[in-house]
C-alpha positions in Angstrom: -0.5 -7.5 -50.2 0.0 -4.3 -48.3 2.3 -4.2 -45.2 -0.6 -3.5 -43.0 -2.6 -6.4 -44.3 0.4 -8.7 -43.9 0.9 -7.5 -40.3 -2.8 -8.1 -39.5 -2.5 -11.6 -41.0 0.6 -12.3 -38.9 -1.1 -11.1 -35.7 -4.1 -13.3 -36.4 -1.8 -16.3 -36.8 0.0 -15.4 -33.6 3.3 -14.8 -35.2 3.6 -11.2 -34.0 7.2 -10.2 -33.3 8.1 -7.3 -30.9 9.4 -4.2 -32.5 12.7 -3.3 -30.7 12.3 0.4 -31.7 8.7 0.7 -30.6 8.3 3.5 -28.1 5.4 4.4 -25.8 2.8 6.9 -26.9 3.7 9.3 -24.1 6.4 11.6 -25.5 8.1 12.2 -22.1 8.5 8.4 -21.6 9.8 8.0 -25.1 12.4 10.8 -24.6 13.6 9.0 -21.5 14.0 5.7 -23.3 15.9 7.5 -26.1 18.2 9.2 -23.6 19.0 5.8 -22.0 19.7 4.3 -25.4 22.0 7.2 -26.2 23.9 6.8 -22.9 24.3 3.1 -23.4 25.7 3.6 -26.9 28.2 6.2 -25.6 29.5 3.6 -23.1 30.4 1.1 -25.8 33.8 1.1 -27.4 33.9 2.6 -30.9 33.9 -0.7 -32.8 30.8 -2.0 -31.0 29.1 1.3 -31.2 29.5 1.6 -34.9 28.2 -2.0 -35.4 25.2 -1.3 -33.1 24.4 2.0 -34.9 24.6 0.4 -38.3 22.3 -2.4 -37.1 19.8 0.2 -35.7 19.8 2.1 -39.0 19.1 -1.0 -41.0 16.3 -2.1 -38.6 14.7 1.4 -38.8 14.9 1.4 -42.6 13.3 -2.1 -42.8 10.5 -1.0 -40.4 9.8 2.1 -42.5 9.7 -0.1 -45.6 7.1 -2.3 -43.9 4.9 0.7 -43.1 5.8 1.0 -39.4 6.2 4.5 -37.9 9.5 5.0 -36.2 9.2 7.8 -33.7 12.7 8.4 -32.5 13.4 12.1 -33.4 14.0 13.9 -30.1 13.0 17.4 -31.4 9.6 16.1 -32.7 9.1 14.2 -29.4 9.8 17.4 -27.4 7.2 19.3 -29.5 4.8 16.4 -29.0 5.4 16.6 -25.2 4.7 20.3 -25.1 1.5 19.8 -27.1 0.3 17.1 -24.8 1.0 19.3 -21.8 -1.0 22.2 -23.4 -3.9 19.8 -24.1 -3.8 18.6 -20.4 -3.9 22.2 -19.1 -6.7 23.1 -21.5 -8.8 20.1 -20.6 -8.2 20.7 -16.9 -9.2 24.3 -17.3 -12.4 23.4 -19.2 -13.3 20.8 -16.7 
C-alpha cells in the first residue's frame, strides 16, 4: 500500500491526524511561521532546544518517508514568495 493510499484510507475512516509541520500555501505566511518557530527555539535553554530540534528532525524524516512534503526551507519559500508576487502583478496587468 502506498503512503498516499494509506493516507486516503485513514481520512475516509476519520483518523486524520494534524501535521505539526504543515505550513500554509502562502509563502509569506509560511515564512512568518518559520520565523516565529526559530525565535521560540532561541528562547529555550540549550538542553531543551537540542531535544526539540532532534524531535523536529525525526518528525520531518518520518513525514518525508510517508510521502508528505515538508516545505520549511526559507530560501525556497522566499523564491516562491517572489514568484507569487510576479504572478499577481502579471495577472493584474493583464486584467
